[in-house]
C-alpha positions as a printed Julia matrix, in Angstrom:
393×3 Matrix{Float64}:
  90.01   74.17   80.88
  88.17   72.14   82.92
  86.03   69.07   82.11
  83.09   70.63   83.54
  83.85   73.97   82.8
  81.45   76.44   81.04
  82.55   79.31   78.95
  80.86   82.69   79.08
  82.26   84.36   76.42
  81.51   86.38   73.35
  83.14   85.35   70.38
  86.58   85.56   71.34
  89.1    83.02   71.42
  91.91   81.68   73.53
  95.08   79.68   72.37
  98.75   78.83   73.64
 100.56   76.69   71.4
 104.33   76.0    71.63
 105.23   73.58   68.76
 107.45   72.82   66.11
 107.71   70.78   62.87
 109.63   67.77   62.65
 111.78   68.88   59.71
 112.36   72.36   61.32
 113.67   71.45   64.97
 116.06   74.19   66.57
 118.66   72.21   68.22
 119.18   72.57   72.16
 121.1    75.34   73.29
 120.37   77.93   70.57
 120.38   81.43   71.31
 116.69   81.62   70.11
 113.81   79.26   69.61
 112.76   78.61   66.11
 108.89   78.87   65.7
 108.48   75.47   65.42
 110.37   74.27   67.95
 107.63   72.53   70.01
 105.45   71.38   67.14
 102.19   69.53   67.39
 101.69   68.76   70.73
  99.59   67.1    73.18
  97.69   68.14   76.51
  97.28   65.56   79.5
  94.08   67.56   80.2
  92.25   67.34   83.39
  94.81   64.85   85.11
  97.63   66.84   87.37
  95.23   70.04   87.05
  92.2    68.16   88.56
  90.86   69.31   91.82
  88.12   68.34   94.06
  87.68   69.92   97.18
  90.13   72.44   96.79
  92.91   69.71   96.54
  94.63   68.73   93.25
  93.83   65.12   92.77
  95.21   63.04   89.51
  92.11   60.88   89.43
  89.36   62.96   90.86
  87.99   63.86   87.45
  87.78   59.97   86.33
  91.02   59.67   84.06
  93.17   56.58   85.1
  96.73   57.77   86.73
  99.43   58.52   83.44
 102.25   55.59   83.03
 105.28   55.67   80.71
 103.65   53.81   78.24
 101.24   56.92   77.63
 103.65   59.12   76.97
 105.35   56.6    74.37
 102.4    55.84   72.77
 101.55   59.94   72.71
 105.32   59.87   70.38
 104.51   57.21   68.44
 100.97   58.87   67.33
 103.09   61.84   66.29
 103.13   64.36   68.37
 106.35   66.06   69.66
 105.62   67.8    72.77
 103.05   67.13   75.67
 101.86   70.04   78.1
 101.34   69.14   81.54
  99.08   71.04   83.7
  99.79   71.31   87.24
  97.39   72.1    89.82
  99.05   73.35   93.25
  95.94   73.84   95.19
  96.13   71.74   98.62
  99.76   71.0    98.32
 101.51   74.02   99.0
 102.37   75.43  102.71
 101.94   78.45  104.55
 103.7    81.63  104.08
 106.18   82.52  103.75
 107.91   79.63  102.45
 104.78   78.28  100.68
 106.54   75.02  100.62
 105.11   72.2    98.0
 104.51   68.83   99.03
 107.07   66.61   98.41
 104.97   63.69   96.78
 103.08   65.96   94.77
 106.05   67.82   93.32
 107.69   64.12   93.09
 104.49   62.88   90.74
 105.1    66.1    88.44
 108.94   65.17   87.91
 107.87   61.46   87.33
 105.51   62.49   84.84
 108.23   64.99   83.53
 110.5    62.0    82.96
 108.05   59.94   81.35
 107.95   62.43   78.82
 111.89   63.11   78.52
 112.1    59.41   78.09
 109.87   59.23   75.18
 111.68   61.93   73.25
 108.51   64.19   73.7
 109.2    68.13   74.85
 107.25   69.22   77.88
 105.56   72.3    79.22
 104.5    72.4    82.97
 102.39   75.44   84.26
 100.36   76.82   87.17
  96.88   75.73   86.09
  93.54   75.85   88.22
  95.24   77.96   91.02
  94.07   80.89   89.07
  90.46   79.74   87.78
  87.91   82.59   87.89
  89.78   84.3    90.93
  88.6    81.74   93.24
  91.91   80.63   94.68
  95.01   82.2    95.58
  96.09   83.75   92.1
  93.22   86.26   92.54
  93.68   88.67   89.5
  90.44   90.63   90.66
  91.39   91.19   94.13
  95.12   92.37   93.43
  94.18   94.53   90.91
  92.17   96.1    93.81
  94.29   95.93   96.21
  98.35   96.19   96.06
  98.6    94.75   99.57
  96.95   91.34   97.97
  98.8    91.74   94.7
 102.38   92.2    96.84
 101.47   88.86   98.71
 100.45   86.72   95.59
 103.92   87.87   93.74
 105.48   86.58   96.94
 103.65   83.5    96.43
 104.29   82.99   92.81
 107.67   83.77   93.91
 108.32   80.99   96.08
 106.38   78.38   93.98
 108.16   78.98   90.64
 111.59   78.93   92.67
 110.89   75.45   94.15
 109.76   74.02   90.73
 112.61   75.83   88.96
 115.31   74.13   91.72
 113.46   71.06   91.17
 114.3    70.42   87.58
 117.38   72.89   87.4
 119.48   70.21   86.01
 116.54   69.43   83.32
 117.35   70.62   79.29
 115.63   72.6    76.98
 113.14   69.87   76.22
 111.31   71.35   79.36
 109.63   74.72   79.22
 107.64   76.45   82.07
 104.62   78.17   81.72
 103.8    80.94   84.25
  99.99   80.6    84.64
  96.76   79.74   82.96
  93.49   81.67   81.78
  93.93   84.17   84.37
  90.92   86.46   84.62
  88.33   87.48   87.34
  85.6    85.06   86.51
  83.89   86.42   83.43
  86.23   85.22   80.77
  87.45   88.94   79.82
  84.11   90.93   79.8
  83.71   92.28   82.99
  85.65   94.79   85.48
  89.0    94.29   82.77
  87.19   96.22   80.34
  86.5    99.17   83.0
  89.04   99.44   85.36
  91.75  101.49   83.35
  93.82   98.2    82.48
  94.8    97.34   86.33
  94.11   94.03   85.85
  95.79   93.67   82.68
  98.95   95.21   84.34
  98.75   92.67   86.92
  99.01   89.9    85.15
 102.24   91.62   83.18
 103.51   91.86   86.57
 103.04   88.46   87.81
 104.84   87.29   84.56
 107.71   89.39   85.46
 107.86   88.13   88.8
 107.3    84.09   87.08
 110.66   85.14   84.82
 112.66   86.44   87.71
 112.14   83.68   90.16
 113.15   81.08   87.27
 116.17   82.73   85.85
 117.37   82.98   89.61
 116.85   79.41   90.51
 120.02   78.52   88.52
 121.21   76.0    86.91
 119.73   75.04   82.99
 116.88   77.57   84.25
 118.97   80.78   83.1
 118.47   79.85   79.88
 115.13   77.81   80.04
 112.24   78.3    77.37
 109.81   80.16   79.09
 105.97   80.65   77.93
 104.15   83.99   78.9
 100.2    84.58   78.63
  98.51   87.32   78.35
  95.24   87.84   80.01
  92.59   85.15   79.99
  95.13   83.8    77.69
  92.78   85.6    74.8
  94.22   86.4    71.49
  92.42   89.89   71.24
  93.13   91.02   74.75
  97.04   89.45   74.56
  97.29   91.34   71.12
  96.41   94.71   72.82
  97.61   94.37   76.66
 100.09   92.11   77.04
 104.04   93.19   77.71
 106.85   90.76   77.22
 108.62   90.56   80.56
 112.46   91.83   81.1
 114.79   88.81   81.12
 118.32   88.69   81.38
 118.6    85.92   78.7
 117.25   87.04   75.28
 115.28   85.08   72.75
 113.65   82.47   75.13
 110.45   83.68   76.04
 107.34   82.36   74.07
 103.76   84.2    73.86
 101.25   81.91   75.16
  97.2    81.93   73.57
  94.61   79.63   73.64
  92.27   79.5    70.78
  88.77   77.65   70.81
  86.53   79.9    68.49
  83.89   79.29   67.91
  83.39   78.03   71.35
  79.63   77.44   70.85
  80.59   74.65   68.12
  84.37   73.59   69.7
  83.02   73.55   73.38
  79.34   73.8    74.11
  78.54   71.62   71.08
  75.51   74.02   70.56
  75.94   73.63   66.57
  77.33   70.58   64.57
  78.34   71.86   61.39
  81.65   74.55   60.63
  83.47   76.14   57.76
  82.41   76.1    53.98
  80.97   72.87   54.22
  78.27   73.61   56.79
  74.53   73.49   55.08
  73.81   76.88   56.99
  75.35   79.75   58.46
  76.48   79.71   62.26
  77.1    83.36   62.51
  80.13   85.45   63.02
  83.65   83.5    63.72
  82.25   80.46   62.02
  84.5    80.02   58.93
  88.06   79.36   57.54
  88.55   83.16   57.14
  88.09   84.05   60.97
  91.21   81.3    61.88
  93.13   83.06   59.06
  92.54   86.88   60.22
  93.08   85.91   63.79
  96.23   84.12   63.01
  97.73   86.44   60.66
  96.91   89.49   63.73
  99.28   87.32   66.14
 101.69   86.95   63.62
 102.13   90.29   62.95
 102.05   91.39   66.58
 104.7    88.5    67.88
 106.33   86.13   65.57
 106.9    88.72   62.79
 108.92   90.8    65.56
 110.91   88.06   66.62
 109.09   86.47   69.58
 107.8    82.93   69.02
 103.87   81.96   69.97
 102.47   79.04   71.09
  98.82   78.08   71.14
  98.86   76.12   74.82
  95.16   74.86   74.06
  92.83   74.19   71.4
  90.65   71.6    70.66
  87.13   70.89   69.76
  84.39   68.26   71.36
  83.56   64.83   70.11
  79.94   64.74   68.13
  77.0    62.49   67.87
  77.5    60.69   65.05
  79.83   60.37   61.83
  78.02   62.96   59.88
  79.26   65.6    62.08
  82.62   64.01   63.04
  83.82   64.93   59.78
  83.15   68.49   60.87
  85.24   68.31   64.0
  87.92   66.43   62.06
  88.04   69.3    59.32
  88.24   71.69   62.03
  90.96   70.69   63.78
  93.1    69.83   60.35
  92.26   73.44   59.61
  93.42   74.82   62.61
  96.75   72.46   62.54
  97.21   73.97   59.03
  96.46   77.43   59.71
  98.81   77.18   62.77
 101.93   75.92   60.53
 101.34   78.6    57.62
 101.88   81.16   60.12
 104.34   79.94   62.16
 103.02   78.61   65.46
 103.32   75.64   67.59
 100.28   74.14   69.43
  99.2    71.59   71.86
  95.53   70.16   71.34
  93.29   70.11   74.55
  92.81   66.07   75.63
  90.53   65.58   78.58
  90.45   61.85   78.15
  86.14   62.28   78.16
  84.91   58.72   76.62
  81.62   60.84   75.91
  79.72   62.55   73.08
  78.69   66.27   73.38
  79.92   69.53   75.45
  83.17   69.57   76.65
  83.95   65.68   75.66
  87.25   66.02   74.4
  89.0    62.52   74.62
  91.25   61.49   72.05
  93.67   59.7    73.68
  93.02   57.18   77.1
  95.56   58.61   79.85
  96.26   55.51   81.41
  97.35   53.3    78.29
  98.17   55.9    75.63
  95.76   54.03   73.18
  93.66   55.92   70.8
  89.92   56.32   71.6
  87.07   57.72   70.06
  87.71   56.66   66.93
  90.7    59.67   67.04
  93.7    57.79   65.18
  92.15   59.33   61.99
  91.37   62.45   63.33
  95.34   62.66   64.88
  96.3    61.64   61.14
  94.73   64.22   59.89
  95.96   67.07   62.44
  99.92   65.52   62.17
  99.26   65.68   57.94
  98.06   69.31   58.1
 100.59   70.72   60.39
 103.86   68.48   59.39
 102.98   68.34   55.5
 101.54   71.61   54.92
 103.35   74.44   52.87
 104.53   77.03   55.39
 104.72   79.65   52.68
 101.6    79.74   51.56
């Protein structure tokens, strides 16, 4: 997600979450991941994934540089994991090696170290390099031209080989996620619906390339947990078209999705109320039943078949006054409880914004780790819903 991003979607959700309730944590080195291994996580969004003029830059979307204190306070707030989105644009050399700029990779490693020191699990990914098929992770072109697809897979393999080798000595607290929200620019409502499944197949191929690269990098990468998303990281499209990659190490792959339904409420701020307390209906996808229905289908498609799933992103923008902030708080609380009941981990999207309205999703200051925008009570409600709700119900 981008702070300036506008979603041109029609009632579908995106989700991607790795999670773990503190009471039910898989031990490092187990053969398979517990459904709650990651727990309730936090995205340090619009940070290392920020990009201006084709070059990723930590501060160019307005956030201060993250510090060790940031991650310590995130852990103190009750989060158990952090997703660190990373854009690599402007920091890659030319073919065939595509060498990553040392200074940029050092900064990624430093931030992973912050998470480790704070006792947080962490996810590192490739983020905006595939945004809207504008950059080198161009699914639209790859689906039309096998030569392009082959070149992209070579670059993807090289990039993940370098990342994995840098972190080869890191244990199970660190996960890798292949890519983020890959689509052709129309959020799942364009050529992917009419090209005979070619774009879906390309994303599945890229996930296989990612798994192969990480496993071949050696060290603890041979058993590292890996997150693999479907097309657009959309639940519906993931259920229908995702194919789990082959892996030499069984039980170490997670399906990743994102969830922002209904986006007119959560992202665009087109209406202020949601759920059974709303004074009037806001149309489809705007109640608790919709969340439970989607989560139940994801559970039956993956978790019940032994494939853990995490919601890599979910969230809701800040409202203009306290009356409507109650609906925001309730929505986030409900999503957390529903994720717990259905066996998912999940990660709150936080872009550090102090504003109100569309895409203003700030909860924690990225430089200090302090709560902002009165988010302490919201995070407390989320924490209770996830860690204290009854998963058997």
